[in-house]
A tleap script that builds the chain and sets N, CA, C and O, in Angstrom:
source leaprc.protein.ff14SB
mol = sequence {
  NMET THR ALA SER SER ASN LYS LEU LEU CYS
  ILE LYS CYS GLU LYS VAL LYS ALA THR LEU
  LYS CYS ALA GLY TRP SER GLN ASN TYR CYS
  TYR ASP HIE LEU ARG ASP HIE ARG GLN GLU
  LEU ASN ALA GLN LEU ASP HIE ILE GLY ASN
  ASN TYR ASN HIE PHE ARG GLN LEU PHE ASN
  GLU TYR ILE ASN ASN SER GLN ILE HIE ALA
  PHE ILE GLN GLN LYS VAL ASN GLU CYS ARG
  GLU LEU LEU LYS LYS HIE ILE ASN GLU ASN
  ILE HIE HIE ILE GLU VAL ASN LEU ASN LYS
  GLN THR ASP CGLN
}
set mol.1.N position { 98.428 126.365 76.640 }
set mol.1.CA position { 97.407 126.242 77.821 }
set mol.1.C position { 98.494 127.167 78.765 }
set mol.1.O position { 99.687 126.996 78.516 }
set mol.2.N position { 98.113 128.176 79.880 }
set mol.2.CA position { 98.473 129.225 80.640 }
set mol.2.C position { 98.092 128.910 82.049 }
set mol.2.O position { 96.926 128.698 82.381 }
set mol.3.N position { 99.073 128.885 82.840 }
set mol.3.CA position { 98.510 129.104 84.515 }
set mol.3.C position { 97.591 130.005 84.380 }
set mol.3.O position { 97.517 130.839 83.478 }
set mol.4.N position { 96.470 129.769 85.780 }
set mol.4.CA position { 95.535 130.352 86.207 }
set mol.4.C position { 95.671 131.037 87.430 }
set mol.4.O position { 95.094 130.655 88.449 }
set mol.5.N position { 96.676 132.400 87.370 }
set mol.5.CA position { 96.318 133.196 89.126 }
set mol.5.C position { 95.253 132.857 89.922 }
set mol.5.O position { 95.465 132.639 91.115 }
set mol.6.N position { 93.780 132.748 89.324 }
set mol.6.CA position { 92.749 132.869 90.254 }
set mol.6.C position { 92.786 131.248 90.729 }
set mol.6.O position { 93.514 130.432 90.165 }
set mol.7.N position { 91.898 130.911 91.840 }
set mol.7.CA position { 91.597 129.897 91.732 }
set mol.7.C position { 90.299 129.804 91.137 }
set mol.7.O position { 89.369 130.532 91.483 }
set mol.8.N position { 90.185 128.629 89.947 }
set mol.8.CA position { 89.017 128.638 89.478 }
set mol.8.C position { 88.509 127.034 89.370 }
set mol.8.O position { 89.314 126.102 89.380 }
set mol.9.N position { 86.867 126.834 89.253 }
set mol.9.CA position { 86.305 125.669 89.234 }
set mol.9.C position { 86.783 124.651 87.594 }
set mol.9.O position { 86.327 124.806 86.461 }
set mol.10.N position { 87.667 123.811 88.006 }
set mol.10.CA position { 87.924 122.032 86.901 }
set mol.10.C position { 86.655 122.226 86.405 }
set mol.10.O position { 85.788 122.672 87.156 }
set mol.11.N position { 86.432 121.984 85.356 }
set mol.11.CA position { 85.079 122.428 84.217 }
set mol.11.C position { 84.219 120.554 84.610 }
set mol.11.O position { 83.076 120.099 84.613 }
set mol.12.N position { 85.394 120.114 84.838 }
set mol.12.CA position { 85.566 117.945 84.649 }
set mol.12.C position { 84.724 118.006 86.350 }
set mol.12.O position { 83.496 117.978 86.267 }
set mol.13.N position { 85.267 118.080 87.714 }
set mol.13.CA position { 85.013 117.838 88.846 }
set mol.13.C position { 84.159 118.823 89.579 }
set mol.13.O position { 83.275 118.552 90.393 }
set mol.14.N position { 84.644 120.302 89.075 }
set mol.14.CA position { 83.768 120.721 89.718 }
set mol.14.C position { 83.953 121.661 90.899 }
set mol.14.O position { 83.200 122.394 91.540 }
set mol.15.N position { 85.981 121.185 90.961 }
set mol.15.CA position { 86.140 121.781 92.015 }
set mol.15.C position { 87.445 122.842 92.284 }
set mol.15.O position { 88.096 123.005 91.252 }
set mol.16.N position { 87.746 123.280 92.967 }
set mol.16.CA position { 88.592 124.343 93.184 }
set mol.16.C position { 89.880 123.970 93.466 }
set mol.16.O position { 90.365 123.855 94.591 }
set mol.17.N position { 90.549 123.741 92.167 }
set mol.17.CA position { 91.899 123.039 92.096 }
set mol.17.C position { 93.023 124.252 92.035 }
set mol.17.O position { 92.515 125.359 92.214 }
set mol.18.N position { 94.155 124.257 91.863 }
set mol.18.CA position { 95.088 124.674 90.654 }
set mol.18.C position { 94.784 124.341 89.606 }
set mol.18.O position { 94.947 123.133 89.432 }
set mol.19.N position { 94.292 125.019 88.555 }
set mol.19.CA position { 93.294 124.644 87.602 }
set mol.19.C position { 94.494 125.502 86.511 }
set mol.19.O position { 95.187 126.490 86.755 }
set mol.20.N position { 94.357 124.432 84.912 }
set mol.20.CA position { 95.079 125.463 83.869 }
set mol.20.C position { 94.102 125.947 83.078 }
set mol.20.O position { 93.012 125.603 83.535 }
set mol.21.N position { 93.972 126.790 81.792 }
set mol.21.CA position { 93.445 127.232 80.718 }
set mol.21.C position { 93.467 126.468 79.705 }
set mol.21.O position { 94.677 126.359 79.508 }
set mol.22.N position { 92.812 125.695 78.711 }
set mol.22.CA position { 93.159 125.135 77.720 }
set mol.22.C position { 92.570 126.460 76.865 }
set mol.22.O position { 91.481 126.959 77.147 }
set mol.23.N position { 93.450 126.975 75.761 }
set mol.23.CA position { 93.583 128.221 74.721 }
set mol.23.C position { 92.260 127.739 73.975 }
set mol.23.O position { 91.306 128.493 73.785 }
set mol.24.N position { 92.298 126.370 73.562 }
set mol.24.CA position { 91.458 126.407 72.403 }
set mol.24.C position { 90.494 125.911 72.655 }
set mol.24.O position { 89.801 125.743 71.651 }
set mol.25.N position { 89.877 125.414 73.940 }
set mol.25.CA position { 88.328 125.435 74.280 }
set mol.25.C position { 87.785 126.473 75.476 }
set mol.25.O position { 86.703 126.582 76.051 }
set mol.26.N position { 88.549 126.896 75.532 }
set mol.26.CA position { 88.792 128.039 76.879 }
set mol.26.C position { 88.007 127.818 78.678 }
set mol.26.O position { 87.142 128.456 79.278 }
set mol.27.N position { 88.944 126.455 79.083 }
set mol.27.CA position { 87.620 125.731 79.744 }
set mol.27.C position { 88.936 125.623 80.656 }
set mol.27.O position { 89.991 125.939 80.107 }
set mol.28.N position { 88.980 125.195 82.035 }
set mol.28.CA position { 89.702 125.639 83.105 }
set mol.28.C position { 89.246 124.013 83.355 }
set mol.28.O position { 88.054 123.706 83.306 }
set mol.29.N position { 90.400 122.913 83.650 }
set mol.29.CA position { 91.011 121.611 84.301 }
set mol.29.C position { 91.869 121.742 85.427 }
set mol.29.O position { 92.707 122.643 85.467 }
set mol.30.N position { 91.741 120.975 86.280 }
set mol.30.CA position { 92.842 120.765 86.963 }
set mol.30.C position { 94.004 119.501 86.204 }
set mol.30.O position { 94.155 119.119 85.044 }
set mol.31.N position { 94.573 119.189 87.323 }
set mol.31.CA position { 95.627 118.738 86.563 }
set mol.31.C position { 95.211 117.155 86.336 }
set mol.31.O position { 95.973 116.645 85.515 }
set mol.32.N position { 94.393 116.400 86.745 }
set mol.32.CA position { 94.277 115.707 86.810 }
set mol.32.C position { 93.285 115.385 85.618 }
set mol.32.O position { 93.503 114.473 84.821 }
set mol.33.N position { 92.195 116.200 85.567 }
set mol.33.CA position { 91.144 115.974 84.347 }
set mol.33.C position { 91.923 116.996 82.970 }
set mol.33.O position { 91.437 116.818 81.853 }
set mol.34.N position { 93.350 118.246 83.131 }
set mol.34.CA position { 93.548 118.273 82.171 }
set mol.34.C position { 93.815 117.041 81.561 }
set mol.34.O position { 93.180 116.600 80.603 }
set mol.35.N position { 95.104 116.280 82.324 }
set mol.35.CA position { 96.057 115.231 81.415 }
set mol.35.C position { 94.458 114.194 80.320 }
set mol.35.O position { 94.318 114.245 79.098 }
set mol.36.N position { 93.980 113.777 80.844 }
set mol.36.CA position { 92.323 113.461 80.286 }
set mol.36.C position { 91.895 114.016 79.291 }
set mol.36.O position { 91.448 113.313 78.385 }
set mol.37.N position { 91.905 115.363 79.174 }
set mol.37.CA position { 91.897 116.196 78.431 }
set mol.37.C position { 92.914 116.250 77.252 }
set mol.37.O position { 92.679 116.834 76.194 }
set mol.38.N position { 93.797 115.739 77.470 }
set mol.38.CA position { 95.166 115.735 76.362 }
set mol.38.C position { 94.853 114.755 75.767 }
set mol.38.O position { 94.564 114.757 74.570 }
set mol.39.N position { 94.860 113.644 76.585 }
set mol.39.CA position { 94.452 112.164 75.903 }
set mol.39.C position { 92.921 112.369 75.015 }
set mol.39.O position { 92.818 111.581 74.075 }
set mol.40.N position { 92.130 113.009 75.144 }
set mol.40.CA position { 91.127 112.823 74.176 }
set mol.40.C position { 91.441 113.800 73.058 }
set mol.40.O position { 91.451 113.234 71.965 }
set mol.41.N position { 91.648 114.839 73.017 }
set mol.41.CA position { 92.037 116.084 72.001 }
set mol.41.C position { 93.569 114.444 70.937 }
set mol.41.O position { 93.813 114.175 69.761 }
set mol.42.N position { 94.080 113.911 72.282 }
set mol.42.CA position { 95.208 113.637 70.928 }
set mol.42.C position { 94.683 112.415 70.711 }
set mol.42.O position { 95.502 111.603 70.281 }
set mol.43.N position { 93.164 111.867 70.928 }
set mol.43.CA position { 93.266 110.983 70.342 }
set mol.43.C position { 92.016 110.652 69.153 }
set mol.43.O position { 91.588 109.664 68.555 }
set mol.44.N position { 91.669 112.449 69.237 }
set mol.44.CA position { 91.042 113.024 67.923 }
set mol.44.C position { 91.358 113.170 66.646 }
set mol.44.O position { 90.879 113.000 65.525 }
set mol.45.N position { 93.016 113.807 67.559 }
set mol.45.CA position { 93.752 114.106 66.533 }
set mol.45.C position { 94.038 112.633 65.693 }
set mol.45.O position { 94.347 112.632 64.501 }
set mol.46.N position { 93.875 111.285 66.569 }
set mol.46.CA position { 94.575 110.483 66.231 }
set mol.46.C position { 93.155 109.504 64.513 }
set mol.46.O position { 93.287 108.927 63.434 }
set mol.47.N position { 91.930 110.014 65.543 }
set mol.47.CA position { 91.199 109.395 64.459 }
set mol.47.C position { 90.625 110.508 63.816 }
set mol.47.O position { 89.488 110.380 63.362 }
set mol.48.N position { 91.473 112.036 63.653 }
set mol.48.CA position { 91.540 112.594 62.570 }
set mol.48.C position { 92.691 112.310 60.997 }
set mol.48.O position { 92.466 112.604 59.822 }
set mol.49.N position { 93.726 111.740 61.534 }
set mol.49.CA position { 94.709 111.633 60.806 }
set mol.49.C position { 94.727 110.194 59.943 }
set mol.49.O position { 95.245 109.849 58.881 }
set mol.50.N position { 94.092 109.691 60.711 }
set mol.50.CA position { 93.643 108.455 60.279 }
set mol.50.C position { 92.646 108.890 58.873 }
set mol.50.O position { 93.078 108.894 57.720 }
set mol.51.N position { 91.299 109.230 59.253 }
set mol.51.CA position { 90.306 109.669 58.360 }
set mol.51.C position { 91.420 110.141 57.068 }
set mol.51.O position { 91.565 109.411 56.087 }
set mol.52.N position { 92.172 111.456 57.219 }
set mol.52.CA position { 92.784 111.476 55.931 }
set mol.52.C position { 93.702 110.806 55.160 }
set mol.52.O position { 93.803 110.874 53.935 }
set mol.53.N position { 94.746 109.789 56.348 }
set mol.53.CA position { 95.277 109.373 55.548 }
set mol.53.C position { 94.164 107.598 54.871 }
set mol.53.O position { 94.567 106.806 54.019 }
set mol.54.N position { 93.225 107.545 55.405 }
set mol.54.CA position { 92.117 106.935 54.093 }
set mol.54.C position { 92.022 107.483 53.440 }
set mol.54.O position { 92.694 107.336 52.419 }
set mol.55.N position { 90.913 108.730 53.602 }
set mol.55.CA position { 91.169 109.564 52.372 }
set mol.55.C position { 91.688 109.801 51.381 }
set mol.55.O position { 91.037 109.769 50.337 }
set mol.56.N position { 93.172 110.149 51.391 }
set mol.56.CA position { 94.392 110.072 50.449 }
set mol.56.C position { 94.223 108.345 49.752 }
set mol.56.O position { 94.240 108.104 48.545 }
set mol.57.N position { 94.105 107.560 50.583 }
set mol.57.CA position { 94.320 105.965 49.462 }
set mol.57.C position { 93.390 105.786 48.853 }
set mol.57.O position { 93.596 105.031 47.902 }
set mol.58.N position { 91.372 106.502 49.042 }
set mol.58.CA position { 90.830 106.346 48.346 }
set mol.58.C position { 91.400 107.140 47.013 }
set mol.58.O position { 92.011 106.570 46.109 }
set mol.59.N position { 91.114 108.474 47.040 }
set mol.59.CA position { 91.253 109.339 46.522 }
set mol.59.C position { 92.690 108.966 45.460 }
set mol.59.O position { 92.407 108.903 44.263 }
set mol.60.N position { 93.847 108.778 45.749 }
set mol.60.CA position { 94.887 107.672 45.330 }
set mol.60.C position { 94.174 107.120 44.403 }
set mol.60.O position { 94.189 107.351 43.194 }
set mol.61.N position { 93.526 106.359 45.013 }
set mol.61.CA position { 92.909 104.799 43.773 }
set mol.61.C position { 92.473 105.515 43.025 }
set mol.61.O position { 93.145 105.844 42.048 }
set mol.62.N position { 91.166 106.013 43.227 }
set mol.62.CA position { 90.525 106.351 42.117 }
set mol.62.C position { 91.415 107.440 40.935 }
set mol.62.O position { 90.981 107.416 39.783 }
set mol.63.N position { 92.555 108.310 41.215 }
set mol.63.CA position { 93.304 108.797 40.859 }
set mol.63.C position { 93.839 107.999 39.924 }
set mol.63.O position { 93.709 108.193 38.715 }
set mol.64.N position { 94.602 106.863 40.546 }
set mol.64.CA position { 95.047 105.705 39.941 }
set mol.64.C position { 94.106 105.433 38.100 }
set mol.64.O position { 94.383 105.662 36.922 }
set mol.65.N position { 92.504 104.606 39.176 }
set mol.65.CA position { 91.425 104.119 38.495 }
set mol.65.C position { 90.654 104.596 37.153 }
set mol.65.O position { 90.010 104.052 36.255 }
set mol.66.N position { 91.280 106.581 37.677 }
set mol.66.CA position { 91.006 106.908 36.413 }
set mol.66.C position { 91.703 107.271 35.425 }
set mol.66.O position { 91.151 107.831 34.479 }
set mol.67.N position { 93.388 106.975 35.431 }
set mol.67.CA position { 93.955 106.962 34.792 }
set mol.67.C position { 94.028 105.589 33.713 }
set mol.67.O position { 94.050 105.638 32.484 }
set mol.68.N position { 94.060 104.236 34.681 }
set mol.68.CA position { 93.626 103.128 33.790 }
set mol.68.C position { 92.187 103.267 32.465 }
set mol.68.O position { 91.956 102.858 31.328 }
set mol.69.N position { 91.571 104.051 33.450 }
set mol.69.CA position { 90.677 104.353 32.512 }
set mol.69.C position { 90.887 105.228 31.917 }
set mol.69.O position { 89.773 105.737 31.797 }
set mol.70.N position { 91.695 105.946 31.312 }
set mol.70.CA position { 91.461 106.554 30.186 }
set mol.70.C position { 92.372 106.080 29.519 }
set mol.70.O position { 92.342 106.537 28.377 }
set mol.71.N position { 93.705 104.913 29.790 }
set mol.71.CA position { 94.374 104.211 29.380 }
set mol.71.C position { 93.766 103.511 27.994 }
set mol.71.O position { 93.889 103.498 26.769 }
set mol.72.N position { 93.067 102.977 29.032 }
set mol.72.CA position { 91.893 101.951 28.308 }
set mol.72.C position { 91.262 101.778 27.088 }
set mol.72.O position { 91.267 100.892 26.234 }
set mol.73.N position { 90.459 103.355 27.290 }
set mol.73.CA position { 89.927 104.134 26.708 }
set mol.73.C position { 90.370 104.355 25.457 }
set mol.73.O position { 89.721 103.904 24.514 }
set mol.74.N position { 91.737 105.203 25.209 }
set mol.74.CA position { 92.900 105.365 24.201 }
set mol.74.C position { 92.747 104.609 23.541 }
set mol.74.O position { 92.147 104.752 22.475 }
set mol.75.N position { 93.504 102.974 24.177 }
set mol.75.CA position { 94.061 102.547 23.280 }
set mol.75.C position { 92.910 101.103 22.582 }
set mol.75.O position { 93.147 100.323 21.660 }
set mol.76.N position { 91.630 101.221 23.510 }
set mol.76.CA position { 90.450 100.798 22.701 }
set mol.76.C position { 90.150 101.616 21.103 }
set mol.76.O position { 90.081 101.023 20.026 }
set mol.77.N position { 90.007 103.088 21.309 }
set mol.77.CA position { 90.099 104.083 20.129 }
set mol.77.C position { 91.562 103.766 19.831 }
set mol.77.O position { 91.808 104.646 19.007 }
set mol.78.N position { 92.142 103.406 19.907 }
set mol.78.CA position { 93.122 103.260 18.926 }
set mol.78.C position { 92.782 101.982 18.022 }
set mol.78.O position { 92.979 101.999 16.807 }
set mol.79.N position { 92.238 100.830 18.722 }
set mol.79.CA position { 92.008 99.387 17.960 }
set mol.79.C position { 91.038 99.479 17.066 }
set mol.79.O position { 91.039 98.932 15.964 }
set mol.80.N position { 89.858 100.440 17.693 }
set mol.80.CA position { 88.785 100.504 16.375 }
set mol.80.C position { 89.000 101.176 15.320 }
set mol.80.O position { 88.608 100.826 14.207 }
set mol.81.N position { 89.858 102.555 15.642 }
set mol.81.CA position { 90.591 103.053 14.092 }
set mol.81.C position { 91.373 101.748 12.790 }
set mol.81.O position { 91.220 101.384 11.625 }
set mol.82.N position { 92.118 101.504 13.839 }
set mol.82.CA position { 93.438 100.256 13.288 }
set mol.82.C position { 92.213 98.890 12.907 }
set mol.82.O position { 92.578 98.327 11.875 }
set mol.83.N position { 91.268 98.439 13.325 }
set mol.83.CA position { 90.390 97.772 13.014 }
set mol.83.C position { 89.462 98.432 11.964 }
set mol.83.O position { 89.230 97.428 11.290 }
set mol.84.N position { 88.916 99.220 11.487 }
set mol.84.CA position { 88.226 99.833 10.528 }
set mol.84.C position { 89.016 99.908 9.536 }
set mol.84.O position { 88.783 99.223 8.540 }
set mol.85.N position { 90.275 100.875 9.596 }
set mol.85.CA position { 91.346 100.654 8.447 }
set mol.85.C position { 91.402 98.912 7.743 }
set mol.85.O position { 91.085 98.513 6.622 }
set mol.86.N position { 91.970 98.127 9.011 }
set mol.86.CA position { 92.053 97.177 8.329 }
set mol.86.C position { 90.861 96.486 7.242 }
set mol.86.O position { 91.190 95.865 6.231 }
set mol.87.N position { 89.719 96.674 7.574 }
set mol.87.CA position { 88.233 96.595 6.780 }
set mol.87.C position { 87.776 97.046 6.055 }
set mol.87.O position { 86.911 96.515 5.360 }
set mol.88.N position { 88.279 98.480 5.909 }
set mol.88.CA position { 87.910 98.807 4.428 }
set mol.88.C position { 88.999 98.474 3.178 }
set mol.88.O position { 88.682 98.525 1.989 }
set mol.89.N position { 90.915 97.977 3.892 }
set mol.89.CA position { 91.222 98.127 2.815 }
set mol.89.C position { 90.764 96.321 2.850 }
set mol.89.O position { 91.270 95.466 2.124 }
set mol.90.N position { 89.910 96.135 3.682 }
set mol.90.CA position { 89.909 94.388 2.878 }
set mol.90.C position { 88.830 94.366 2.047 }
set mol.90.O position { 88.683 93.421 1.272 }
set mol.91.N position { 87.923 95.420 2.103 }
set mol.91.CA position { 86.182 95.771 1.188 }
set mol.91.C position { 87.267 96.325 -0.233 }
set mol.91.O position { 86.699 96.310 -1.325 }
set mol.92.N position { 88.282 96.643 -0.224 }
set mol.92.CA position { 88.644 97.130 -1.314 }
set mol.92.C position { 89.204 96.269 -1.868 }
set mol.92.O position { 88.841 96.126 -3.036 }
set mol.93.N position { 90.521 95.113 -1.268 }
set mol.93.CA position { 90.719 94.121 -2.143 }
set mol.93.C position { 89.421 93.238 -2.642 }
set mol.93.O position { 89.222 92.930 -3.818 }
set mol.94.N position { 88.668 92.927 -1.654 }
set mol.94.CA position { 87.944 92.005 -1.924 }
set mol.94.C position { 86.437 92.228 -2.988 }
set mol.94.O position { 85.660 91.275 -3.036 }
set mol.95.N position { 86.118 93.462 -3.771 }
set mol.95.CA position { 85.739 94.783 -4.288 }
set mol.95.C position { 86.432 94.538 -5.818 }
set mol.95.O position { 85.753 94.203 -6.789 }
set mol.96.N position { 87.791 94.745 -5.866 }
set mol.96.CA position { 88.573 94.714 -6.508 }
set mol.96.C position { 88.658 93.069 -7.436 }
set mol.96.O position { 88.231 92.527 -8.455 }
set mol.97.N position { 89.529 92.813 -6.233 }
set mol.97.CA position { 88.741 90.393 -7.285 }
set mol.97.C position { 87.393 90.568 -7.132 }
set mol.97.O position { 87.599 89.419 -7.523 }
set mol.98.N position { 86.296 90.784 -6.983 }
set mol.98.CA position { 85.250 90.758 -7.570 }
set mol.98.C position { 84.850 90.966 -8.617 }
set mol.98.O position { 84.034 90.323 -9.278 }
set mol.99.N position { 85.617 92.253 -8.945 }
set mol.99.CA position { 84.918 92.754 -10.468 }
set mol.99.C position { 86.114 91.905 -11.476 }
set mol.99.O position { 85.733 91.568 -12.597 }
set mol.100.N position { 87.455 91.594 -11.082 }
set mol.100.CA position { 88.092 90.836 -11.677 }
set mol.100.C position { 87.587 89.474 -12.423 }
set mol.100.O position { 87.883 88.818 -13.422 }
set mol.101.N position { 86.571 89.433 -11.256 }
set mol.101.CA position { 85.770 87.555 -11.344 }
set mol.101.C position { 85.049 87.794 -12.270 }
set mol.101.O position { 85.232 87.215 -13.341 }
set mol.102.N position { 83.769 88.953 -12.062 }
set mol.102.CA position { 82.795 89.532 -12.597 }
set mol.102.C position { 83.169 89.994 -14.353 }
set mol.102.O position { 82.194 89.992 -15.105 }
set mol.103.N position { 84.142 90.262 -14.781 }
set mol.103.CA position { 84.808 90.955 -16.132 }
set mol.103.C position { 84.960 89.803 -16.568 }
set mol.103.O position { 84.275 89.752 -17.589 }
set mol.104.N position { 85.566 88.617 -16.365 }
set mol.104.CA position { 86.163 87.216 -17.072 }
set mol.104.C position { 85.060 86.679 -17.523 }
set mol.104.O position { 85.097 85.604 -18.122 }
savepdb mol mol.pdb
quit
């Protein structure tokens, strides 16, 4: 924000006072309203920061949940394969035993 050499109107009170121009908004403010404007900008920045933090937290939870889900899927697939292997082995043993029984 830079000091203005001309006496310009404050955008809020529309009075001819010593004003400063907000470079971001290209508007002139008297000292009282410039303070208010800065407080509004700080409040908006805090709100943006809070939104960012909340988004980041949700994003991290999503990533963690995705990783947990992938880990669970991997373990489910491993257990499924192990179960298939044991079933096939047991079926083979049962068939062998049945064949022995029928041969007797």
